[in-house]
Phi, psi and omega in degrees: 000147181235138174246136179241130181232118180267158173204165173107355178289173179163194180254130181216152177281156177305137184092349181277187185225151172217155175234119177265144176234149177221117180257129179258141176222162182101222183278071190287352179296340184264000189271073177212126000279180171238159183191182180231132169251166170215153177223115177272158180303128178077006181238162178286154176293135180233148178280125184266311184200150175225155178214136177265173178295339175266014176066030168280127191236142173224146177228154166284155187301325187291345181246356180301133181087349180244324182253147176226124175260141178210167179215151174243100185297327180294330181258002182051045185232138173241143183240155171226105177273121185242117179243165179048048184296145181239155177306330179291348177276354179299125184182169165271126182258131182242134171277143181218156183207156172059074182291143168244184180296339182257006178121187182298142179277330184235143181228146168275180184275346179097149176223135186279132172240123179236125180246118180268147181271000000 
């Protein structure tokens, strides 16, 4: 079993920055890839970015050039650096890990990111 704990959310003005962290514990040998989803009010949860243990990275188009995902394998931690934040980035951000054919096997509890205009 794997536990994921996010931190780093908060309230920021448009154009500002936040850094999210997700620490994995438990049977961490299985946590590949890792990534971040987000869910805005009234919208479906969407995959924002993923990263493998070999640093293969993918982003959704709306965050390319603004968000950076990275991981520290020694610390079992994945980060999401978010710059030039927009009100449309407001959402609950969830850490996820170890995808199966039906989606991530493990989820964090979520952290709220609110961007004011």
